[in-house]
DORONU-606261 format. One record per atom (N, C-alpha, C, O): atom name; x, y, z; residue number from 1; residue in three letters. Coordinates in steps of 0.001 Angstrom, whole numbers, plus 500000, padded with zeros to 6 digits. Example, Ala and Ser with C-alpha at 12.3 -4.5 7.8 and 13.67 -1.06 7.14 Angstrom:
! DORONU-606261
+------+--------+--------+--------+-----+------+
| atom |     xx |     yy |     zz | seq | type |
+------+--------+--------+--------+-----+------+
|    N | 513190 | 494310 | 507800 |   1 |  ala |
|   CA | 512300 | 495500 | 507800 |   1 |  ala |
|    C | 513200 | 496700 | 507800 |   1 |  ala |
|    O | 514236 | 496681 | 508465 |   1 |  ala |
|    N | 512850 | 497750 | 507080 |   2 |  ser |
|   CA | 513670 | 498940 | 507140 |   2 |  ser |
|    C | 512900 | 500030 | 507870 |   2 |  ser |
|    O | 513409 | 501138 | 508039 |   2 |  ser |
+------+--------+--------+--------+-----+------+
***
This chain:
! DORONU-606261
+------+--------+--------+--------+-----+------+
| atom |     xx |     yy |     zz | seq | type |
+------+--------+--------+--------+-----+------+
|    N | 511140 | 488874 | 514660 |   1 |  met |
|   CA | 510147 | 489171 | 513515 |   1 |  met |
|    C | 510253 | 488220 | 512149 |   1 |  met |
|    O | 511262 | 488272 | 511446 |   1 |  met |
|    N | 509214 | 487415 | 511853 |   2 |  pro |
|   CA | 509195 | 486749 | 510846 |   2 |  pro |
|    C | 509635 | 487365 | 509518 |   2 |  pro |
|    O | 509477 | 488579 | 509386 |   2 |  pro |
|    N | 510140 | 486694 | 508575 |   3 |  asn |
|   CA | 510464 | 487137 | 507311 |   3 |  asn |
|    C | 509272 | 487053 | 506223 |   3 |  asn |
|    O | 509083 | 485961 | 505687 |   3 |  asn |
|    N | 508605 | 487954 | 505935 |   4 |  his |
|   CA | 507503 | 487858 | 504916 |   4 |  his |
|    C | 508154 | 488359 | 503486 |   4 |  his |
|    O | 509064 | 489172 | 503324 |   4 |  his |
|    N | 507427 | 487645 | 502529 |   5 |  asp |
|   CA | 507524 | 487864 | 501092 |   5 |  asp |
|    C | 506777 | 489252 | 500719 |   5 |  asp |
|    O | 505856 | 489704 | 501400 |   5 |  asp |
|    N | 507292 | 489879 | 499541 |   6 |  thr |
|   CA | 506401 | 490849 | 499115 |   6 |  thr |
|    C | 504927 | 490505 | 498674 |   6 |  thr |
|    O | 504159 | 491466 | 498634 |   6 |  thr |
|    N | 504498 | 489445 | 498385 |   7 |  arg |
|   CA | 503062 | 489169 | 498287 |   7 |  arg |
|    C | 502335 | 489351 | 499364 |   7 |  arg |
|    O | 501164 | 489723 | 499302 |   7 |  arg |
|    N | 503099 | 489052 | 500711 |   8 |  thr |
|   CA | 502363 | 489236 | 501879 |   8 |  thr |
|    C | 501787 | 490700 | 501990 |   8 |  thr |
|    O | 500591 | 490981 | 502063 |   8 |  thr |
|    N | 502906 | 491635 | 501992 |   9 |  tyr |
|   CA | 502634 | 493023 | 502067 |   9 |  tyr |
|    C | 501582 | 493352 | 501137 |   9 |  tyr |
|    O | 500703 | 494098 | 501570 |   9 |  tyr |
|    N | 501484 | 492913 | 499840 |  10 |  val |
|   CA | 500618 | 493254 | 498641 |  10 |  val |
|    C | 499283 | 493076 | 499325 |  10 |  val |
|    O | 498546 | 494035 | 499554 |  10 |  val |
|    N | 499014 | 491952 | 499614 |  11 |  lys |
|   CA | 497782 | 491394 | 500174 |  11 |  lys |
|    C | 497517 | 492352 | 501466 |  11 |  lys |
|    O | 496364 | 492763 | 501602 |  11 |  lys |
|    N | 498286 | 492654 | 502217 |  12 |  ala |
|   CA | 497913 | 493593 | 503328 |  12 |  ala |
|    C | 497522 | 494867 | 502906 |  12 |  ala |
|    O | 496566 | 495445 | 503422 |  12 |  ala |
|    N | 498343 | 495451 | 501801 |  13 |  met |
|   CA | 497877 | 496580 | 501329 |  13 |  met |
|    C | 496433 | 496573 | 500704 |  13 |  met |
|    O | 495685 | 497542 | 500835 |  13 |  met |
|    N | 496134 | 495623 | 500132 |  14 |  val |
|   CA | 494950 | 495452 | 499278 |  14 |  val |
|    C | 493678 | 495497 | 500289 |  14 |  val |
|    O | 492696 | 496203 | 500062 |  14 |  val |
|    N | 493816 | 494613 | 501496 |  15 |  gln |
|   CA | 492967 | 494510 | 502441 |  15 |  gln |
|    C | 492961 | 495954 | 503206 |  15 |  gln |
|    O | 491822 | 496365 | 503428 |  15 |  gln |
|    N | 493786 | 496609 | 503551 |  16 |  ala |
|   CA | 493720 | 497851 | 503920 |  16 |  ala |
|    C | 492978 | 499025 | 503422 |  16 |  ala |
|    O | 492273 | 499795 | 504075 |  16 |  ala |
|    N | 493327 | 499043 | 501792 |  17 |  leu |
|   CA | 492547 | 499878 | 500983 |  17 |  leu |
|    C | 490988 | 499603 | 500895 |  17 |  leu |
|    O | 490138 | 500484 | 500759 |  17 |  leu |
|    N | 490724 | 498114 | 501005 |  18 |  asp |
|   CA | 489471 | 497630 | 500662 |  18 |  asp |
|    C | 488657 | 498008 | 502122 |  18 |  asp |
|    O | 487440 | 498181 | 502187 |  18 |  asp |
|    N | 489521 | 498090 | 503173 |  19 |  ser |
|   CA | 488675 | 498347 | 504264 |  19 |  ser |
|    C | 488407 | 499817 | 504424 |  19 |  ser |
|    O | 487525 | 500159 | 505212 |  19 |  ser |
|    N | 489034 | 500650 | 503803 |  20 |  lys |
|   CA | 488546 | 502122 | 503748 |  20 |  lys |
|    C | 488057 | 502401 | 502467 |  20 |  lys |
|    O | 488265 | 503484 | 501921 |  20 |  lys |
|    N | 487353 | 501397 | 501899 |  21 |  arg |
|   CA | 486451 | 501726 | 500731 |  21 |  arg |
|    C | 487178 | 502297 | 499392 |  21 |  arg |
|    O | 486579 | 503035 | 498608 |  21 |  arg |
|    N | 488529 | 501884 | 499204 |  22 |  gly |
|   CA | 489212 | 502258 | 498047 |  22 |  gly |
|    C | 488678 | 501356 | 496865 |  22 |  gly |
|    O | 488417 | 500153 | 496862 |  22 |  gly |
|    N | 488595 | 502309 | 495854 |  23 |  glu |
|   CA | 487747 | 501549 | 494742 |  23 |  glu |
|    C | 488797 | 501420 | 493541 |  23 |  glu |
|    O | 489791 | 502119 | 493343 |  23 |  glu |
|    N | 488287 | 500283 | 492750 |  24 |  asp |
|   CA | 489253 | 499770 | 491561 |  24 |  asp |
|    C | 490646 | 499581 | 491997 |  24 |  asp |
|    O | 491606 | 500188 | 491522 |  24 |  asp |
|    N | 490696 | 498663 | 492975 |  25 |  ile |
|   CA | 492252 | 498625 | 493435 |  25 |  ile |
|    C | 492786 | 497588 | 492367 |  25 |  ile |
|    O | 492133 | 496655 | 491898 |  25 |  ile |
|    N | 493823 | 497853 | 492131 |  26 |  gln |
|   CA | 494763 | 497183 | 490845 |  26 |  gln |
|    C | 496226 | 496732 | 491484 |  26 |  gln |
|    O | 496880 | 497491 | 492199 |  26 |  gln |
|    N | 496582 | 495602 | 491184 |  27 |  val |
|   CA | 498096 | 495124 | 491453 |  27 |  val |
|    C | 498558 | 494855 | 489968 |  27 |  val |
|    O | 498142 | 494109 | 489082 |  27 |  val |
|    N | 499569 | 495750 | 490058 |  28 |  leu |
|   CA | 500521 | 495482 | 488735 |  28 |  leu |
|    C | 501922 | 494937 | 489168 |  28 |  leu |
|    O | 502664 | 495507 | 489968 |  28 |  leu |
|    N | 502184 | 493752 | 488529 |  29 |  lys |
|   CA | 503522 | 493487 | 488811 |  29 |  lys |
|    C | 504708 | 493887 | 487751 |  29 |  lys |
|    O | 504868 | 493429 | 486620 |  29 |  lys |
|    N | 505455 | 494824 | 488403 |  30 |  val |
|   CA | 506143 | 495575 | 487461 |  30 |  val |
|    C | 507870 | 495296 | 487484 |  30 |  val |
|    O | 508735 | 495859 | 486813 |  30 |  val |
|    N | 508020 | 494149 | 488578 |  31 |  gly |
|   CA | 509596 | 493617 | 488738 |  31 |  gly |
|    C | 510246 | 493178 | 487438 |  31 |  gly |
|    O | 511476 | 493186 | 487403 |  31 |  gly |
|    N | 509550 | 492789 | 486341 |  32 |  asp |
|   CA | 510441 | 492510 | 485340 |  32 |  asp |
|    C | 510603 | 493752 | 484438 |  32 |  asp |
|    O | 511333 | 493731 | 483447 |  32 |  asp |
|    N | 509903 | 494818 | 484815 |  33 |  leu |
|   CA | 510013 | 496229 | 483900 |  33 |  leu |
|    C | 511075 | 497237 | 484540 |  33 |  leu |
|    O | 511743 | 498026 | 483872 |  33 |  leu |
|    N | 511132 | 497109 | 485823 |  34 |  thr |
|   CA | 511746 | 498250 | 486683 |  34 |  thr |
|    C | 512551 | 497551 | 487854 |  34 |  thr |
|    O | 512230 | 496471 | 488350 |  34 |  thr |
|    N | 513633 | 498311 | 488224 |  35 |  ser |
|   CA | 514166 | 497732 | 489290 |  35 |  ser |
|    C | 513747 | 498388 | 490867 |  35 |  ser |
|    O | 514057 | 497932 | 491968 |  35 |  ser |
|    N | 512944 | 499604 | 490549 |  36 |  ile |
|   CA | 512387 | 500404 | 491866 |  36 |  ile |
|    C | 511288 | 499512 | 492682 |  36 |  ile |
|    O | 511056 | 499650 | 493883 |  36 |  ile |
|    N | 510723 | 498672 | 491908 |  37 |  ala |
|   CA | 509568 | 498136 | 492690 |  37 |  ala |
|    C | 509248 | 496408 | 492132 |  37 |  ala |
|    O | 509594 | 496117 | 490987 |  37 |  ala |
|    N | 508680 | 495501 | 492890 |  38 |  glu |
|   CA | 508216 | 494385 | 492320 |  38 |  glu |
|    C | 506629 | 494664 | 491783 |  38 |  glu |
|    O | 506157 | 494232 | 490731 |  38 |  glu |
|    N | 505992 | 495435 | 492707 |  39 |  tyr |
|   CA | 504516 | 495413 | 492446 |  39 |  tyr |
|    C | 504111 | 497059 | 492724 |  39 |  tyr |
|    O | 504628 | 497687 | 493648 |  39 |  tyr |
|    N | 503133 | 497649 | 491809 |  40 |  phe |
|   CA | 502506 | 498706 | 492286 |  40 |  phe |
|    C | 501027 | 498412 | 492640 |  40 |  phe |
|    O | 500282 | 497655 | 492019 |  40 |  phe |
|    N | 500703 | 499203 | 493840 |  41 |  val |
|   CA | 499184 | 498844 | 494207 |  41 |  val |
|    C | 498533 | 500161 | 493828 |  41 |  val |
|    O | 499143 | 501182 | 494147 |  41 |  val |
|    N | 497533 | 500259 | 493275 |  42 |  ile |
|   CA | 496935 | 501681 | 492774 |  42 |  ile |
|    C | 495152 | 501461 | 493065 |  42 |  ile |
|    O | 494528 | 500431 | 492811 |  42 |  ile |
|    N | 494704 | 502461 | 493530 |  43 |  cys |
|   CA | 493309 | 502493 | 493539 |  43 |  cys |
|    C | 492899 | 504000 | 493395 |  43 |  cys |
|    O | 493668 | 504960 | 493342 |  43 |  cys |
|    N | 491588 | 504007 | 493346 |  44 |  thr |
|   CA | 490680 | 505412 | 493381 |  44 |  thr |
|    C | 490179 | 505630 | 494480 |  44 |  thr |
|    O | 489986 | 504714 | 495280 |  44 |  thr |
|    N | 489799 | 507182 | 494794 |  45 |  ala |
|   CA | 489176 | 507407 | 495782 |  45 |  ala |
|    C | 488232 | 508630 | 495442 |  45 |  ala |
|    O | 488492 | 509264 | 494419 |  45 |  ala |
|    N | 487104 | 509027 | 496261 |  46 |  asn |
|   CA | 486379 | 510181 | 495893 |  46 |  asn |
|    C | 486715 | 511657 | 496407 |  46 |  asn |
|    O | 485959 | 512607 | 496202 |  46 |  asn |
|    N | 487711 | 511737 | 496972 |  47 |  ser |
|   CA | 488143 | 513029 | 497678 |  47 |  ser |
|    C | 489525 | 512974 | 497927 |  47 |  ser |
|    O | 490096 | 511896 | 497761 |  47 |  ser |
|    N | 490150 | 513952 | 498293 |  48 |  thr |
|   CA | 491747 | 513980 | 498796 |  48 |  thr |
|    C | 491500 | 513751 | 500092 |  48 |  thr |
|    O | 492493 | 513199 | 500567 |  48 |  thr |
|    N | 490631 | 513909 | 500930 |  49 |  thr |
|   CA | 490474 | 513145 | 502211 |  49 |  thr |
|    C | 490615 | 511756 | 502293 |  49 |  thr |
|    O | 491446 | 511216 | 503023 |  49 |  thr |
|    N | 489681 | 511047 | 501431 |  50 |  gln |
|   CA | 489775 | 509651 | 501288 |  50 |  gln |
|    C | 491171 | 509124 | 500764 |  50 |  gln |
|    O | 491566 | 507975 | 500961 |  50 |  gln |
|    N | 491776 | 509961 | 500170 |  51 |  val |
|   CA | 493224 | 509635 | 499616 |  51 |  val |
|    C | 494190 | 509446 | 500710 |  51 |  val |
|    O | 495076 | 508593 | 500768 |  51 |  val |
|    N | 493890 | 510389 | 501597 |  52 |  lys |
|   CA | 494891 | 510519 | 502939 |  52 |  lys |
|    C | 494525 | 509617 | 503756 |  52 |  lys |
|    O | 495418 | 509115 | 504438 |  52 |  lys |
|    N | 493173 | 509151 | 503934 |  53 |  thr |
|   CA | 492899 | 507878 | 504689 |  53 |  thr |
|    C | 493377 | 506873 | 504250 |  53 |  thr |
|    O | 493921 | 506133 | 505071 |  53 |  thr |
|    N | 493363 | 506510 | 502978 |  54 |  leu |
|   CA | 493878 | 505297 | 502438 |  54 |  leu |
|    C | 495223 | 505159 | 502579 |  54 |  leu |
|    O | 495616 | 504097 | 503062 |  54 |  leu |
|    N | 495997 | 505959 | 502279 |  55 |  ala |
|   CA | 497544 | 506038 | 502599 |  55 |  ala |
|    C | 497928 | 505936 | 503973 |  55 |  ala |
|    O | 498920 | 505299 | 504327 |  55 |  ala |
|    N | 497167 | 506548 | 504757 |  56 |  asp |
|   CA | 497330 | 506177 | 506311 |  56 |  asp |
|    C | 497263 | 504946 | 506772 |  56 |  asp |
|    O | 498080 | 504331 | 507457 |  56 |  asp |
|    N | 495935 | 504528 | 506230 |  57 |  glu |
|   CA | 495519 | 502763 | 506915 |  57 |  glu |
|    C | 496632 | 501941 | 506191 |  57 |  glu |
|    O | 496980 | 500924 | 506792 |  57 |  glu |
|    N | 497190 | 502181 | 505114 |  58 |  val |
|   CA | 498263 | 501294 | 504379 |  58 |  val |
|    C | 499486 | 501324 | 505475 |  58 |  val |
|    O | 499883 | 500370 | 506144 |  58 |  val |
|    N | 499963 | 502627 | 505479 |  59 |  glu |
|   CA | 500928 | 502752 | 506354 |  59 |  glu |
|    C | 500823 | 502233 | 507721 |  59 |  glu |
|    O | 501760 | 501652 | 508268 |  59 |  glu |
|    N | 499750 | 502427 | 508243 |  60 |  phe |
|   CA | 499476 | 501935 | 509803 |  60 |  phe |
|    C | 499582 | 500475 | 509656 |  60 |  phe |
|    O | 500343 | 499839 | 510386 |  60 |  phe |
|    N | 498772 | 499836 | 508643 |  61 |  arg |
|   CA | 498746 | 498252 | 508660 |  61 |  arg |
|    C | 500002 | 497662 | 508591 |  61 |  arg |
|    O | 500359 | 496850 | 509444 |  61 |  arg |
|    N | 500763 | 498016 | 507586 |  62 |  leu |
|   CA | 502045 | 497507 | 507584 |  62 |  leu |
|    C | 502994 | 497880 | 508552 |  62 |  leu |
|    O | 503976 | 497141 | 508626 |  62 |  leu |
|    N | 502937 | 499008 | 509442 |  63 |  lys |
|   CA | 503911 | 499252 | 510468 |  63 |  lys |
|    C | 503466 | 498423 | 511626 |  63 |  lys |
|    O | 504317 | 497915 | 512356 |  63 |  lys |
|    N | 502111 | 498240 | 511860 |  64 |  thr |
|   CA | 501579 | 497569 | 513001 |  64 |  thr |
|    C | 501807 | 495937 | 512860 |  64 |  thr |
|    O | 502207 | 495155 | 513723 |  64 |  thr |
|    N | 501422 | 495679 | 511489 |  65 |  asp |
|   CA | 501310 | 494069 | 511537 |  65 |  asp |
|    C | 502613 | 493646 | 511110 |  65 |  asp |
|    O | 502906 | 492455 | 511225 |  65 |  asp |
|    N | 503493 | 494526 | 510596 |  66 |  tyr |
|   CA | 504750 | 493713 | 510002 |  66 |  tyr |
|    C | 505971 | 494568 | 510280 |  66 |  tyr |
|    O | 507026 | 494301 | 509705 |  66 |  tyr |
|    N | 505887 | 495548 | 511101 |  67 |  asn |
|   CA | 507011 | 496411 | 511433 |  67 |  asn |
|    C | 507725 | 496976 | 510290 |  67 |  asn |
|    O | 508936 | 497186 | 510360 |  67 |  asn |
|    N | 506959 | 497266 | 509114 |  68 |  val |
|   CA | 507360 | 497982 | 507893 |  68 |  val |
|    C | 506950 | 499402 | 507592 |  68 |  val |
|    O | 505805 | 499778 | 507339 |  68 |  val |
|    N | 508046 | 500141 | 507655 |  69 |  val |
|   CA | 507723 | 501758 | 507401 |  69 |  val |
|    C | 508405 | 502059 | 506286 |  69 |  val |
|    O | 509419 | 501500 | 505869 |  69 |  val |
|    N | 507745 | 503072 | 505757 |  70 |  pro |
|   CA | 508356 | 503787 | 504497 |  70 |  pro |
|    C | 509563 | 504282 | 504533 |  70 |  pro |
|    O | 509859 | 504649 | 505670 |  70 |  pro |
|    N | 510474 | 504462 | 503666 |  71 |  his |
|   CA | 511582 | 505062 | 503523 |  71 |  his |
|    C | 511530 | 506691 | 503617 |  71 |  his |
|    O | 512239 | 507452 | 504276 |  71 |  his |
|    N | 510425 | 506968 | 502714 |  72 |  his |
|   CA | 510102 | 508307 | 502456 |  72 |  his |
|    C | 508881 | 508542 | 501983 |  72 |  his |
|    O | 508444 | 507711 | 501188 |  72 |  his |
|    N | 508049 | 509679 | 502328 |  73 |  val |
|   CA | 506747 | 509699 | 502166 |  73 |  val |
|    C | 506695 | 511208 | 501559 |  73 |  val |
|    O | 507075 | 512176 | 502217 |  73 |  val |
|    N | 506178 | 511308 | 500219 |  74 |  glu |
|   CA | 506235 | 512475 | 499638 |  74 |  glu |
|    C | 504601 | 513224 | 499583 |  74 |  glu |
|    O | 503580 | 512556 | 499419 |  74 |  glu |
|    N | 504618 | 514579 | 499738 |  75 |  gly |
|   CA | 503631 | 515393 | 499710 |  75 |  gly |
|    C | 502591 | 514982 | 501046 |  75 |  gly |
|    O | 501372 | 515074 | 500904 |  75 |  gly |
|    N | 503081 | 514613 | 502090 |  76 |  his |
|   CA | 502203 | 514144 | 503264 |  76 |  his |
|    C | 502489 | 515125 | 504318 |  76 |  his |
|    O | 503664 | 515399 | 504563 |  76 |  his |
|    N | 501425 | 515743 | 505036 |  77 |  asp |
|   CA | 501487 | 516681 | 505999 |  77 |  asp |
|    C | 502174 | 516269 | 507405 |  77 |  asp |
|    O | 502255 | 517093 | 508317 |  77 |  asp |
+------+--------+--------+--------+-----+------+
***
């Protein structure tokens, strides 16, 4: 498996959110402010169903394309 940098994953997340009509997608570079993350990727949705769809798509794309899986998912059925 090739070694990808964080920007590659951020780009994949933004593309996944955009493909499912996520709105107002924002990428915040927070690496200088906190040790928990390098970036936050934030977007809005029109319903809780769309929020779940967006989260599922990001998780699916990262797992399928990069073999990256979340350590923990909070509040997910």
